[in-house]
C-alpha positions as CSV (number, residue, x, y, z in Angstrom):
1,M,-0.1,5.0,10.4
2,N,1.2,8.5,10.6
3,T,2.1,11.3,7.4
4,H,6.3,9.8,8.2
5,A,5.5,5.8,7.9
6,K,3.4,6.6,5.2
7,Y,5.8,8.3,2.9
8,A,8.4,5.9,3.9
9,N,6.3,2.9,2.9
10,I,5.6,5.5,-0.6
11,L,9.3,5.1,-0.6
12,I,10.2,2.0,-0.1
13,R,7.6,0.5,-2.5
14,W,8.7,2.7,-5.2
15,I,12.2,1.5,-4.8
16,Q,11.4,-2.2,-5.2
17,V,9.4,-1.2,-8.7
18,T,12.0,0.5,-10.1
19,K,14.4,-1.9,-8.5
20,I,17.1,0.9,-7.6
21,E,20.2,-0.6,-5.8
22,T,20.6,0.9,-2.3
23,E,23.2,0.5,-0.3
24,I,22.7,-0.6,3.9
25,F,24.7,1.6,6.3
26,S,25.3,0.6,9.7
27,R,27.6,1.0,12.5
28,I,30.4,-0.9,13.2
29,S,33.2,-0.3,15.3
30,G,32.3,3.3,16.9
31,Y,31.4,5.1,12.9
32,F,28.9,3.8,10.4
33,R,29.9,2.0,6.7
34,P,28.5,0.2,4.1
35,V,28.0,-2.9,4.7
36,S,28.7,-3.9,1.2
37,Q,32.4,-3.1,2.5
38,W,32.4,-5.4,5.9
39,N,33.9,-8.8,5.9
40,R,32.9,-12.2,6.1
41,G,32.3,-12.2,9.7
42,K,31.1,-8.9,9.8
43,K,27.9,-9.7,8.0
44,E,27.6,-12.9,9.5
45,E,27.5,-10.8,12.8
46,F,25.3,-8.4,11.2
47,S,22.6,-10.9,9.7
48,E,22.6,-12.2,13.6
49,R,21.3,-9.1,14.8
50,K,18.7,-9.0,17.1
51,Y,16.3,-6.1,16.8
52,L,14.5,-4.0,19.6
53,D,11.1,-3.0,19.1
54,V,10.7,0.1,21.2
55,N,7.3,0.7,21.3
56,K,6.5,-2.7,22.6
57,A,9.3,-2.8,25.3
58,L,7.6,0.4,26.4
59,Q,4.4,-1.2,26.5
60,M,5.8,-4.3,28.4
61,T,7.0,-1.9,31.1
62,K,3.9,-0.1,31.2
63,R,2.0,-3.5,31.7
64,D,4.7,-5.0,33.9
65,Q,4.3,-1.7,36.2
66,A,0.3,-2.1,36.3
């Protein structure tokens, strides 16, 4: 685990333990906005998003090229 990931995990645990309220920002219509300010339709769309694991995709590409 690299240093950045290690500190990110520590921060996430600390936030969970101290129960700090956090805000999630995501890009919508070309700019970033807090998800809490989105309308119901956009929140539903956000919950259905699929995420790309770049490392996994690169490994698959390398394997396919071999």
